[in-house]
PLY file of the C-alpha trace (Angstrom):
ply
format ascii 1.0
element vertex 117
property float x
property float y
property float z
element edge 116
property int vertex1
property int vertex2
end_header
120.31 97.20 119.12
117.26 96.81 121.14
115.24 94.00 120.50
112.22 92.57 122.13
110.61 89.34 121.03
107.46 88.32 121.97
106.32 84.89 121.57
103.39 82.42 123.01
100.92 83.59 121.42
98.24 81.66 119.22
94.56 79.99 118.86
92.90 78.89 121.89
89.21 78.66 123.13
87.08 80.53 125.27
88.28 79.64 129.08
91.21 78.55 128.01
94.70 79.96 128.94
98.17 81.26 127.27
101.67 82.15 128.63
103.89 85.00 126.60
107.24 85.58 126.84
109.06 88.78 125.95
112.85 88.36 125.70
114.73 91.53 125.57
118.38 92.43 124.67
120.34 95.12 123.79
118.90 97.04 127.28
119.79 96.51 130.85
116.57 94.68 131.50
116.60 94.88 135.42
116.45 98.75 135.37
113.01 98.83 132.93
109.59 98.88 133.81
108.27 95.73 131.23
104.62 96.01 130.00
102.11 94.40 128.03
99.90 96.23 126.01
97.46 94.95 123.47
95.47 96.36 120.46
91.96 94.91 118.95
91.04 95.41 115.31
89.80 99.08 114.98
90.56 99.72 118.74
93.52 101.63 120.31
96.32 100.01 121.90
95.80 99.66 125.67
97.51 98.65 128.48
97.25 95.09 129.97
99.96 95.32 132.75
103.31 96.73 133.72
106.00 95.21 136.17
108.46 98.00 137.62
112.38 97.28 138.53
110.99 96.44 141.47
108.16 93.69 140.54
105.45 96.18 141.48
102.48 95.55 139.35
99.89 96.96 137.66
97.22 95.57 135.66
93.98 96.65 133.10
90.93 96.17 135.09
89.91 93.96 132.16
92.42 91.20 132.83
92.60 92.01 136.84
92.60 88.58 138.44
92.63 86.30 135.15
96.29 87.37 134.36
99.91 87.53 136.08
103.05 89.77 135.05
106.47 88.30 136.07
109.62 89.01 134.92
113.18 86.67 135.38
115.75 89.34 135.56
118.67 86.42 134.71
116.89 85.39 131.47
115.97 89.19 130.08
112.59 87.68 130.20
109.33 89.32 131.01
106.12 86.74 130.90
102.02 87.41 130.96
100.03 84.38 131.95
96.76 84.43 131.09
93.64 82.71 132.23
89.93 82.34 131.58
90.53 83.78 128.31
87.88 85.57 126.52
86.88 86.32 123.08
87.64 90.36 123.76
91.18 89.41 124.44
91.41 88.74 121.10
94.30 91.57 119.88
97.93 91.52 119.10
100.01 92.09 122.07
102.87 94.18 122.47
106.14 93.83 124.62
107.26 97.12 126.28
110.37 98.41 127.89
110.50 101.54 129.45
112.87 103.57 131.37
111.95 106.29 133.36
115.29 108.30 134.23
116.64 108.08 130.27
113.06 108.15 128.98
113.79 105.50 127.05
110.64 103.31 125.20
110.88 100.53 123.31
108.39 98.39 121.78
108.11 94.79 120.49
106.53 93.49 116.94
103.41 91.60 118.44
102.09 88.14 119.00
98.46 87.52 118.25
96.16 86.20 120.39
93.09 84.71 118.98
90.20 83.68 121.64
87.27 81.45 119.82
84.05 81.35 121.30
0 1
1 2
2 3
3 4
4 5
5 6
6 7
7 8
8 9
9 10
10 11
11 12
12 13
13 14
14 15
15 16
16 17
17 18
18 19
19 20
20 21
21 22
22 23
23 24
24 25
25 26
26 27
27 28
28 29
29 30
30 31
31 32
32 33
33 34
34 35
35 36
36 37
37 38
38 39
39 40
40 41
41 42
42 43
43 44
44 45
45 46
46 47
47 48
48 49
49 50
50 51
51 52
52 53
53 54
54 55
55 56
56 57
57 58
58 59
59 60
60 61
61 62
62 63
63 64
64 65
65 66
66 67
67 68
68 69
69 70
70 71
71 72
72 73
73 74
74 75
75 76
76 77
77 78
78 79
79 80
80 81
81 82
82 83
83 84
84 85
85 86
86 87
87 88
88 89
89 90
90 91
91 92
92 93
93 94
94 95
95 96
96 97
97 98
98 99
99 100
100 101
101 102
102 103
103 104
104 105
105 106
106 107
107 108
108 109
109 110
110 111
111 112
112 113
113 114
114 115
115 116
């Protein structure tokens, strides 16, 4: 059974920082591209950042320079460090695991990040 469990969300003031974590189980974590996506109220889900199995990273322009995605294959965990948070970063943040060869795609249930002005 595949599980992706996010943690680390919460309420933070603008300019603050948060580190999100996503613990994966039931998958061969090291071969998956891991990603963080977010969905703000009334908006579509959007990419925040991804990290491939070889640790190549990609960021949305909206978070580039303020966020860092990383992974620890020994702990089956992916992280998203977010700094200089803005009210527009308020959203539910979802963890994603994707493996292209098998076309397997898994999602966590999300963690809420609220940034107050």
